[in-house]
Backbone atoms as SQL, in Angstrom:
CREATE TABLE atoms (id INTEGER PRIMARY KEY, chain TEXT, resi INTEGER, resn TEXT, atom TEXT, x REAL, y REAL, z REAL);
INSERT INTO atoms VALUES
  (1, 'A', 1, 'UNK', 'N', 42.093, -47.047, 6.851),
  (2, 'A', 1, 'UNK', 'CA', 41.572, -48.226, 6.204),
  (3, 'A', 1, 'UNK', 'C', 41.180, -49.281, 7.237),
  (4, 'A', 2, 'UNK', 'N', 41.965, -49.378, 8.311),
  (5, 'A', 2, 'UNK', 'CA', 41.681, -50.368, 9.342),
  (6, 'A', 2, 'UNK', 'C', 40.340, -50.080, 10.008),
  (7, 'A', 3, 'UNK', 'N', 40.025, -48.803, 10.254),
  (8, 'A', 3, 'UNK', 'CA', 38.756, -48.454, 10.900),
  (9, 'A', 3, 'UNK', 'C', 37.568, -48.785, 10.002),
  (10, 'A', 4, 'UNK', 'N', 37.754, -48.666, 8.702),
  (11, 'A', 4, 'UNK', 'CA', 36.680, -49.012, 7.775),
  (12, 'A', 4, 'UNK', 'C', 36.385, -50.512, 7.840),
  (13, 'A', 5, 'UNK', 'N', 37.425, -51.326, 7.894),
  (14, 'A', 5, 'UNK', 'CA', 37.240, -52.770, 8.002),
  (15, 'A', 5, 'UNK', 'C', 36.566, -53.122, 9.320),
  (16, 'A', 6, 'UNK', 'N', 36.993, -52.486, 10.404),
  (17, 'A', 6, 'UNK', 'CA', 36.385, -52.734, 11.713),
  (18, 'A', 6, 'UNK', 'C', 34.918, -52.335, 11.695),
  (19, 'A', 7, 'UNK', 'N', 34.598, -51.209, 11.077),
  (20, 'A', 7, 'UNK', 'CA', 33.207, -50.762, 11.033),
  (21, 'A', 7, 'UNK', 'C', 32.342, -51.720, 10.215),
  (22, 'A', 8, 'UNK', 'N', 32.852, -52.205, 9.108),
  (23, 'A', 8, 'UNK', 'CA', 32.085, -53.145, 8.288),
  (24, 'A', 8, 'UNK', 'C', 31.849, -54.441, 9.058),
  (25, 'A', 9, 'UNK', 'N', 32.873, -54.942, 9.737),
  (26, 'A', 9, 'UNK', 'CA', 32.704, -56.157, 10.536),
  (27, 'A', 9, 'UNK', 'C', 31.723, -55.938, 11.678),
  (28, 'A', 10, 'UNK', 'N', 31.797, -54.788, 12.327),
  (29, 'A', 10, 'UNK', 'CA', 30.855, -54.482, 13.404),
  (30, 'A', 10, 'UNK', 'C', 29.428, -54.396, 12.862),
  (31, 'A', 11, 'UNK', 'N', 29.255, -53.828, 11.687),
  (32, 'A', 11, 'UNK', 'CA', 27.921, -53.745, 11.081),
  (33, 'A', 11, 'UNK', 'C', 27.362, -55.130, 10.793),
  (34, 'A', 12, 'UNK', 'N', 28.213, -56.028, 10.319),
  (35, 'A', 12, 'UNK', 'CA', 27.757, -57.394, 10.052),
  (36, 'A', 12, 'UNK', 'C', 27.356, -58.105, 11.342),
  (37, 'A', 13, 'UNK', 'N', 28.147, -57.926, 12.392),
  (38, 'A', 13, 'UNK', 'CA', 27.825, -58.547, 13.675),
  (39, 'A', 13, 'UNK', 'C', 26.537, -57.968, 14.239),
  (40, 'A', 14, 'UNK', 'N', 26.391, -56.644, 14.182),
  (41, 'A', 14, 'UNK', 'CA', 25.178, -56.007, 14.694),
  (42, 'A', 14, 'UNK', 'C', 23.954, -56.444, 13.903),
  (43, 'A', 15, 'UNK', 'N', 24.093, -56.589, 12.597),
  (44, 'A', 15, 'UNK', 'CA', 22.949, -57.014, 11.789),
  (45, 'A', 15, 'UNK', 'C', 22.531, -58.433, 12.142),
  (46, 'A', 16, 'UNK', 'N', 23.502, -59.285, 12.394),
  (47, 'A', 16, 'UNK', 'CA', 23.189, -60.661, 12.743),
  (48, 'A', 16, 'UNK', 'C', 22.578, -60.807, 14.125),
  (49, 'A', 17, 'UNK', 'N', 22.981, -59.954, 15.034),
  (50, 'A', 17, 'UNK', 'CA', 22.512, -60.032, 16.419),
  (51, 'A', 17, 'UNK', 'C', 21.500, -58.943, 16.761),
  (52, 'A', 18, 'UNK', 'N', 20.868, -58.379, 15.751),
  (53, 'A', 18, 'UNK', 'CA', 20.002, -57.224, 15.953),
  (54, 'A', 18, 'UNK', 'C', 18.870, -57.486, 16.948),
  (55, 'A', 19, 'UNK', 'N', 18.187, -58.604, 16.836),
  (56, 'A', 19, 'UNK', 'CA', 17.064, -58.889, 17.738),
  (57, 'A', 19, 'UNK', 'C', 17.502, -58.982, 19.185),
  (58, 'A', 20, 'UNK', 'N', 18.601, -59.676, 19.442),
  (59, 'A', 20, 'UNK', 'CA', 19.109, -59.825, 20.804),
  (60, 'A', 20, 'UNK', 'C', 19.631, -58.504, 21.355),
  (61, 'A', 21, 'UNK', 'N', 20.317, -57.733, 20.519),
  (62, 'A', 21, 'UNK', 'CA', 20.864, -56.454, 20.973),
  (63, 'A', 21, 'UNK', 'C', 19.773, -55.444, 21.305),
  (64, 'A', 22, 'UNK', 'N', 18.662, -55.495, 20.593),
  (65, 'A', 22, 'UNK', 'CA', 17.572, -54.564, 20.894),
  (66, 'A', 22, 'UNK', 'C', 16.921, -54.889, 22.224),
  (67, 'A', 23, 'UNK', 'N', 16.961, -56.137, 22.645),
  (68, 'A', 23, 'UNK', 'CA', 16.403, -56.499, 23.943),
  (69, 'A', 23, 'UNK', 'C', 17.194, -55.880, 25.087),
  (70, 'A', 24, 'UNK', 'N', 18.508, -55.693, 24.895),
  (71, 'A', 24, 'UNK', 'CA', 19.325, -55.090, 25.951),
  (72, 'A', 24, 'UNK', 'C', 19.504, -53.592, 25.754),
  (73, 'A', 25, 'UNK', 'N', 18.879, -53.016, 24.706),
  (74, 'A', 25, 'UNK', 'CA', 18.875, -51.573, 24.545),
  (75, 'A', 25, 'UNK', 'C', 19.808, -51.030, 23.484),
  (76, 'A', 26, 'UNK', 'N', 20.659, -51.859, 22.934),
  (77, 'A', 26, 'UNK', 'CA', 21.534, -51.375, 21.867),
  (78, 'A', 26, 'UNK', 'C', 20.820, -51.501, 20.531),
  (79, 'A', 27, 'UNK', 'N', 21.179, -50.656, 19.608),
  (80, 'A', 27, 'UNK', 'CA', 20.503, -50.641, 18.320),
  (81, 'A', 27, 'UNK', 'C', 19.374, -49.641, 18.273),
  (82, 'A', 28, 'UNK', 'N', 19.067, -49.061, 19.414),
  (83, 'A', 28, 'UNK', 'CA', 18.029, -48.032, 19.469),
  (84, 'A', 28, 'UNK', 'C', 18.599, -46.718, 19.975),
  (85, 'A', 29, 'UNK', 'N', 19.907, -46.612, 19.963),
  (86, 'A', 29, 'UNK', 'CA', 20.547, -45.381, 20.401),
  (87, 'A', 29, 'UNK', 'C', 20.393, -44.304, 19.334),
  (88, 'A', 30, 'UNK', 'N', 20.401, -43.037, 19.737),
  (89, 'A', 30, 'UNK', 'CA', 20.390, -41.974, 18.733),
  (90, 'A', 30, 'UNK', 'C', 21.655, -42.089, 17.887),
  (91, 'A', 31, 'UNK', 'N', 21.505, -42.153, 16.611),
  (92, 'A', 31, 'UNK', 'CA', 22.649, -42.318, 15.722),
  (93, 'A', 31, 'UNK', 'C', 22.665, -43.682, 15.058),
  (94, 'A', 32, 'UNK', 'N', 21.848, -44.612, 15.519),
  (95, 'A', 32, 'UNK', 'CA', 21.684, -45.908, 14.856),
  (96, 'A', 32, 'UNK', 'C', 20.603, -45.742, 13.807),
  (97, 'A', 33, 'UNK', 'N', 20.906, -46.152, 12.600),
  (98, 'A', 33, 'UNK', 'CA', 19.999, -45.921, 11.477),
  (99, 'A', 33, 'UNK', 'C', 19.494, -47.253, 10.940),
  (100, 'A', 34, 'UNK', 'N', 18.202, -47.335, 10.717),
  (101, 'A', 34, 'UNK', 'CA', 17.599, -48.500, 10.076),
  (102, 'A', 34, 'UNK', 'C', 16.920, -48.019, 8.799),
  (103, 'A', 35, 'UNK', 'N', 17.363, -48.552, 7.668),
  (104, 'A', 35, 'UNK', 'CA', 16.814, -48.177, 6.368),
  (105, 'A', 35, 'UNK', 'C', 16.047, -49.357, 5.791),
  (106, 'A', 36, 'UNK', 'N', 14.915, -49.072, 5.179),
  (107, 'A', 36, 'UNK', 'CA', 14.164, -50.102, 4.468),
  (108, 'A', 36, 'UNK', 'C', 14.178, -49.748, 2.988),
  (109, 'A', 37, 'UNK', 'N', 14.635, -50.713, 2.196),
  (110, 'A', 37, 'UNK', 'CA', 14.773, -50.466, 0.767),
  (111, 'A', 37, 'UNK', 'C', 14.447, -51.742, 0.024),
  (112, 'A', 38, 'UNK', 'N', 13.434, -51.694, -0.812),
  (113, 'A', 38, 'UNK', 'CA', 12.994, -52.816, -1.629),
  (114, 'A', 38, 'UNK', 'C', 12.714, -54.067, -0.804),
  (115, 'A', 39, 'UNK', 'N', 12.074, -53.891, 0.316),
  (116, 'A', 39, 'UNK', 'CA', 11.699, -55.025, 1.139),
  (117, 'A', 39, 'UNK', 'C', 12.798, -55.540, 2.055),
  (118, 'A', 40, 'UNK', 'N', 13.954, -54.921, 2.007),
  (119, 'A', 40, 'UNK', 'CA', 15.061, -55.328, 2.877),
  (120, 'A', 40, 'UNK', 'C', 15.309, -54.263, 3.919),
  (121, 'A', 41, 'UNK', 'N', 15.835, -54.702, 5.030),
  (122, 'A', 41, 'UNK', 'CA', 16.129, -53.774, 6.117),
  (123, 'A', 41, 'UNK', 'C', 17.644, -53.718, 6.307),
  (124, 'A', 42, 'UNK', 'N', 18.194, -52.517, 6.248),
  (125, 'A', 42, 'UNK', 'CA', 19.625, -52.307, 6.414),
  (126, 'A', 42, 'UNK', 'C', 19.849, -51.573, 7.727),
  (127, 'A', 43, 'UNK', 'N', 20.680, -52.120, 8.556),
  (128, 'A', 43, 'UNK', 'CA', 20.915, -51.581, 9.892),
  (129, 'A', 43, 'UNK', 'C', 22.327, -51.010, 9.950),
  (130, 'A', 44, 'UNK', 'N', 22.445, -49.703, 10.231),
  (131, 'A', 44, 'UNK', 'CA', 23.740, -49.030, 10.347),
  (132, 'A', 44, 'UNK', 'C', 23.910, -48.540, 11.786),
  (133, 'A', 45, 'UNK', 'N', 24.669, -49.274, 12.588),
  (134, 'A', 45, 'UNK', 'CA', 24.769, -48.978, 14.023),
  (135, 'A', 45, 'UNK', 'C', 25.919, -48.027, 14.361),
  (136, 'A', 46, 'UNK', 'N', 25.807, -46.768, 13.985),
  (137, 'A', 46, 'UNK', 'CA', 26.890, -45.815, 14.242),
  (138, 'A', 46, 'UNK', 'C', 27.118, -45.611, 15.742),
  (139, 'A', 47, 'UNK', 'N', 26.085, -45.311, 16.485),
  (140, 'A', 47, 'UNK', 'CA', 26.230, -45.034, 17.919),
  (141, 'A', 47, 'UNK', 'C', 26.578, -46.302, 18.700),
  (142, 'A', 48, 'UNK', 'N', 25.957, -47.412, 18.372),
  (143, 'A', 48, 'UNK', 'CA', 26.260, -48.664, 19.069),
  (144, 'A', 48, 'UNK', 'C', 27.697, -49.099, 18.811),
  (145, 'A', 49, 'UNK', 'N', 28.193, -48.856, 17.598),
  (146, 'A', 49, 'UNK', 'CA', 29.591, -49.176, 17.293),
  (147, 'A', 49, 'UNK', 'C', 30.536, -48.337, 18.142),
  (148, 'A', 50, 'UNK', 'N', 30.197, -47.081, 18.344),
  (149, 'A', 50, 'UNK', 'CA', 31.026, -46.230, 19.200),
  (150, 'A', 50, 'UNK', 'C', 31.028, -46.728, 20.640),
  (151, 'A', 51, 'UNK', 'N', 29.865, -47.131, 21.137),
  (152, 'A', 51, 'UNK', 'CA', 29.774, -47.632, 22.509),
  (153, 'A', 51, 'UNK', 'C', 30.620, -48.890, 22.668),
  (154, 'A', 52, 'UNK', 'N', 30.498, -49.834, 21.731),
  (155, 'A', 52, 'UNK', 'CA', 31.294, -51.053, 21.812),
  (156, 'A', 52, 'UNK', 'C', 32.776, -50.774, 21.640),
  (157, 'A', 53, 'UNK', 'N', 33.119, -49.812, 20.813),
  (158, 'A', 53, 'UNK', 'CA', 34.522, -49.451, 20.631),
  (159, 'A', 53, 'UNK', 'C', 35.113, -48.878, 21.915),
  (160, 'A', 54, 'UNK', 'N', 34.360, -48.030, 22.576),
  (161, 'A', 54, 'UNK', 'CA', 34.839, -47.475, 23.849),
  (162, 'A', 54, 'UNK', 'C', 34.963, -48.556, 24.919),
  (163, 'A', 55, 'UNK', 'N', 34.014, -49.474, 24.972),
  (164, 'A', 55, 'UNK', 'CA', 34.100, -50.577, 25.931),
  (165, 'A', 55, 'UNK', 'C', 35.308, -51.466, 25.653),
  (166, 'A', 56, 'UNK', 'N', 35.564, -51.738, 24.382),
  (167, 'A', 56, 'UNK', 'CA', 36.723, -52.558, 24.019),
  (168, 'A', 56, 'UNK', 'C', 38.019, -51.839, 24.373),
  (169, 'A', 57, 'UNK', 'N', 38.049, -50.523, 24.181),
  (170, 'A', 57, 'UNK', 'CA', 39.242, -49.754, 24.530),
  (171, 'A', 57, 'UNK', 'C', 39.482, -49.791, 26.033),
  (172, 'A', 58, 'UNK', 'N', 38.426, -49.642, 26.821),
  (173, 'A', 58, 'UNK', 'CA', 38.561, -49.691, 28.276),
  (174, 'A', 58, 'UNK', 'C', 39.041, -51.056, 28.759),
  (175, 'A', 59, 'UNK', 'N', 38.498, -52.109, 28.169),
  (176, 'A', 59, 'UNK', 'CA', 38.924, -53.462, 28.520),
  (177, 'A', 59, 'UNK', 'C', 40.400, -53.646, 28.141),
  (178, 'A', 60, 'UNK', 'N', 40.779, -53.134, 26.994),
  (179, 'A', 60, 'UNK', 'CA', 42.168, -53.230, 26.552),
  (180, 'A', 60, 'UNK', 'C', 43.125, -52.478, 27.468),
  (181, 'A', 61, 'UNK', 'N', 42.684, -51.357, 27.993),
  (182, 'A', 61, 'UNK', 'CA', 43.534, -50.596, 28.911),
  (183, 'A', 61, 'UNK', 'C', 43.671, -51.276, 30.262),
  (184, 'A', 62, 'UNK', 'N', 42.619, -51.966, 30.682),
  (185, 'A', 62, 'UNK', 'CA', 42.651, -52.634, 31.975),
  (186, 'A', 62, 'UNK', 'C', 43.432, -53.944, 31.949),
  (187, 'A', 63, 'UNK', 'N', 43.514, -54.543, 30.784),
  (188, 'A', 63, 'UNK', 'CA', 44.196, -55.856, 30.689),
  (189, 'A', 63, 'UNK', 'C', 45.632, -55.697, 30.398);
């Protein structure tokens, strides 16, 4: 259940920062999905979430 909450929060953050993240290359990784439905764009950052999760884990291990 905790991972589901983390994933939903990460999706909200990625959706809000989508333009900035695409400039640095995130959001265009294989596994990131962008859906268009009824004029809205839904961004599901599966691969980017994994990358950020691994980076957070590494930072946590070093600290």
